[in-house]
Every structure is written in structure tokens, then in C-alpha cells.
ZAMARGU-4260 file (C-alpha; in steps of 0.2 Angstrom, whole numbers, plus 5000, padded with zeros to 4 digits):
<rodrens>
0) 4972/4980/4916 | 4991/4977/4918 | 5006/4985/4926 | 5024/4983/4920 | 5036/4977/4934
5) 5054/4976/4928 | 5048/4970/4911 | 5035/4958/4919 | 5017/4962/4915 | 5006/4958/4929
10) 4988/4955/4925 | 4976/4963/4938 | 4960/4957/4930 | 4962/4944/4943 | 4965/4953/4960
15) 4982/4951/4968 | 4989/4952/4986 | 5002/4962/4992 | 5010/4956/5008 | 5016/4968/5021
20) 5034/4967/5029 | 5036/4981/5042 | 5054/4984/5046 | 5050/4998/5058 | 5051/4995/5077
25) 5035/5005/5080 | 5022/4999/5067 | 5005/4998/5074 | 5003/4979/5072 | 5020/4970/5069
30) 5033/4982/5074 | 5049/4975/5079 | 5044/4957/5075 | 5056/4954/5061 | 5073/4958/5069
35) 5085/4947/5060 | 5089/4940/5043 | 5081/4923/5047 | 5065/4930/5053 | 5063/4941/5038
40) 5067/4928/5025 | 5055/4916/5034 | 5041/4928/5033 | 5044/4933/5015 | 5045/4915/5010
45) 5029/4911/5020 | 5019/4926/5011 | 5026/4921/4994 | 5021/4902/4996 | 5004/4908/5002
50) 5001/4918/4986 | 5008/4935/4987 | 5012/4943/4971 | 5020/4958/4979 | 5030/4961/4995
55) 5028/4979/5002 | 5042/4985/5013 | 5041/5000/5024 | 5055/5008/5035 | 5045/5023/5042
60) 5029/5021/5051 | 5015/5032/5046 | 5004/5029/5061 | 4999/5045/5070 | 5012/5051/5082
65) 5026/5039/5074 | 5044/5045/5078 | 5053/5055/5064 | 5065/5045/5054 | 5079/5054/5044
70) 5081/5049/5025 | 5098/5042/5029 | 5091/5030/5043 | 5076/5025/5031 | 5088/5021/5018
75) 5100/5011/5030 | 5085/5001/5036 | 5078/4997/5019 | 5093/4993/5008 | 5100/4978/5018
80) 5082/4970/5018 | 5079/4973/5000 | 5096/4966/4996 | 5093/4951/5007 | 5076/4946/5000
85) 5081/4950/4982 | 5096/4939/4983 | 5086/4925/4990 | 5071/4927/4979 | 5077/4934/4963
90) 5060/4935/4954 | 5052/4944/4969 | 5042/4960/4966 | 5046/4972/4980 | 5035/4987/4983
95) 5043/5001/4994 | 5032/5011/5005 | 5041/5029/5005 | 5036/5047/5002 | 5054/5052/4998
100) 5062/5052/4981 | 5080/5048/4987 | 5073/5033/4996 | 5063/5028/4981 | 5079/5029/4970
105) 5090/5019/4981 | 5077/5006/4983 | 5074/5003/4965 | 5093/5003/4961 | 5094/4989/4974
110) 5080/4979/4965 | 5063/4986/4971 | 5049/4986/4958 | 5035/4998/4964 | 5035/5014/4974
115) 5021/5016/4986 | 5019/5034/4991 | 5006/5039/5005 | 5007/5057/5000 | 5005/5055/4981
120) 5020/5067/4979 | 5015/5081/4990 | 5028/5078/5004 | 5042/5078/4991 | 5041/5089/4976
125) 5055/5078/4967 | 5045/5061/4969 | 5035/5061/4953 | 5050/5066/4942 | 5060/5052/4951
130) 5047/5039/4948 | 5046/5044/4930 | 5065/5042/4928 | 5064/5025/4937 | 5050/5020/4926
135) 5041/5009/4939 | 5023/5008/4944 | 5018/5021/4957 | 5004/5019/4970 | 4997/5036/4975
140) 4987/5037/4991 | 4974/5050/4997 | 4980/5059/5012 | 4978/5077/5019 | 4993/5085/5028
145) 5006/5073/5035 | 5005/5057/5046 | 5008/5069/5061 | 4994/5081/5057 | 4982/5071/5046
150) 4969/5066/5060 | 4966/5085/5063 | 4962/5087/5045 | 4949/5074/5044 | 4934/5085/5038
155) 4926/5086/5021 | 4911/5095/5013 | 4909/5080/5001 | 4923/5067/5003 | 4920/5059/4987
160) 4920/5075/4977 | 4936/5080/4986 | 4944/5064/4983 | 4940/5063/4965 | 4947/5080/4962
165) 4963/5075/4972 | 4966/5060/4962 | 4961/5068/4945 | 4974/5082/4948 | 4988/5069/4954
170) 4985/5058/4939 | 4986/5073/4927 | 5003/5078/4935 | 5009/5060/4935 | 5005/5058/4917
175) 5013/5075/4913 | 5030/5067/4919 | 5027/5052/4909 | 5022/5039/4923 | 5014/5025/4914
180) 5008/5013/4928 | 4997/5021/4941 | 4988/5013/4955 | 4976/5022/4967 | 4974/5020/4986
185) 4960/5028/4994 | 4970/5029/5011 | 4959/5021/5023 | 4963/5028/5040 | 4973/5043/5033
190) 4964/5060/5038 | 4948/5050/5039 | 4936/5047/5053 | 4928/5030/5057 | 4913/5036/5048
195) 4923/5042/5033 | 4931/5025/5031 | 4915/5015/5030 | 4907/5028/5018 | 4922/5025/5007
200) 4920/5006/5008 | 4902/5007/5004 | 4905/5017/4988 | 4922/5011/4983 | 4916/5007/4966
205) 4914/5026/4963 | 4933/5027/4960 | 4932/5014/4946 | 4927/5029/4935 | 4946/5034/4935
210) 4949/5018/4926 | 4965/5013/4936 | 4969/4999/4948 | 4963/5002/4966 | 4974/4996/4980
215) 4965/4993/4997 | 4974/4993/5014 | 4963/4990/5028 | 4972/4975/5036 | 4970/4976/5055
220) 4967/4994/5055 | 4958/5005/5069 | 4943/5006/5058 | 4940/4988/5062 | 4947/4985/5080
225) 4939/5001/5086 | 4922/4997/5079 | 4923/4979/5085 | 4930/4985/5102 | 4945/4973/5100
230) 4964/4974/5096 | 4974/4973/5080 | 4979/4956/5085 | 4961/4950/5085 | 4955/4960/5069
235) 4959/4946/5056 | 4940/4941/5054 | 4935/4960/5052 | 4949/4962/5039 | 4943/4947/5029
240) 4926/4954/5028 | 4931/4971/5022 | 4943/4963/5010 | 4929/4953/5003 | 4918/4969/5001
245) 4932/4978/4993 | 4935/4965/4980 | 4916/4965/4976 | 4917/4984/4973 | 4932/4983/4961
250) 4948/4982/4971 | 4963/4975/4961 | 4976/4973/4975 | 4974/4969/4993 | 4988/4975/5005
255) 4988/4964/5020 | 4997/4956/5034 | 4988/4939/5032 | 4991/4933/5014 | 4983/4916/5015
260) 4966/4923/5020 | 4966/4937/5007 | 4971/4924/4993 | 4956/4913/4999 | 4944/4928/4997
265) 4950/4931/4979 | 4949/4912/4975 | 4931/4911/4982 | 4925/4927/4973 | 4933/4922/4957
270) 4925/4905/4957 | 4908/4914/4960 | 4911/4924/4944 | 4912/4909/4933
</rodrens>
């Protein structure tokens, strides 16, 4: 299983790690931590040295209750950072976490390689046609509603049946636009209760029937720290456990704050396969 990033084929038969670089001041874990060029470059270099294949940049926090950010502000936050890291690391593969087509276009024109959309095109009707035009891999996540309303919509008669229908429909629409490289994200924590999140993890291999790479993002999320009665800062051990389980159940990409630990999970499990 491969994806084409700017002419470079990335083989996902061995899982890869996507390091998170939040540029929002209100991110739930590391908001406001990387405030200047030096801090940003040091963090990106650290993640690349530790084995990250992709760096995911977001400029609009999707946590419940996050402040609204205009398209102009999102672009103004993102582009200088993309320019900064692409100029320093020309071979870098940048993923941009956005649900807006205008932001996606600007980001790719400045060197981004992947679009990571929490809404799978539902929050911007132009997104899928834009991704097709840009011809970059597209990560489509499962969510109901918006970041502001999603937690009030966390109810399902059959969560797996509803999610399979959601992804099947989104895949069909994306293919109709000519999008070649699709990646699925079950959306842990998005319109899902604690119990839903663990049901999804328990049966994650169910989504392998869709025959597409699966991205998992559970890093330091509330499904861990609420269950363990701790904080995001103390949820690394829980993150590592769930990343290991996700890999065993077919995950192709781990989206994480802590790259070294995720790479170690992959290395150990790949050795066990031999």
C-alpha cells in the first residue's frame, strides 16, 4: 500500500509516524509552545531525527469549545511556518490539518504534501474538488457536526455500521472527483463517548475491509487521561499502549506528539512479525 507525496512513493506496508506541530495557542496539549522560528525548527528537526515520515501542522484547534479562527487568520498562521520548515528541510512531507479548501490550496502551493480534513469535505463543499485539483493525498476523518457541536451528537444505533456507511459514501464521492490517494481516520474523540472510542479501538481491524490506509490519532487525548484520571501531560504511557494495539489491528499511520515512542512501537512489532 503506497501513497504519492509530491512524486515520492511512500510505502505504508511498514507503518509510518506523523509528528504533530500545533501552531494554535489553544491546542489541548501543546498550545502556544512553539512561539518563534527557533522553537519551531528545533521541534521539527527533533521529530524528523526521531523517525517521523510526516509533520502535521494545524492552525485551527478542533477541540470542543475552541475559538473561531477566520480563513485569513488560519492562512496567515500557517504559511510562514510551512515556508520556514520547507526552506530548512526541503525533503519534508508536510500534512496540513484544515477543513477549508482555500487554506488547503494555499498550503500546497507553499509546499505542503497532504491535506488532513477532520470533516471529510462536509464543512466545505469545495474541498474535494480542490484536493483533486491539487492531486495530493487526502486524509478523511469521521466526525458528526462541527467541533462546536460534535459532543452533543455522540449517539449511534450501530457505530460501526454508521461509520462504514459514512466512509463508503465519502470514498465514492472522492473517487468521483479523481482523488487517488485516500487515508481514513476513525476520528477518536470526535462525536464519540469514552465507550465509543474503546469500542472502535477494540474492533479497529473492521475498517480494513475498506482496503485503504488507516491513520490513528489518540495521542494524549481525553479517552486516555479521563479513563486514567490524569492529565494530557501524563498520558504518554497510555498513548503508547493504544498505539501498539492500533498497529496490531492494522493502523498504517500513527499521528502523535511523541515521535520516538511511536517509532519504537513500530520497530518492536515489525521485529515480532519476522
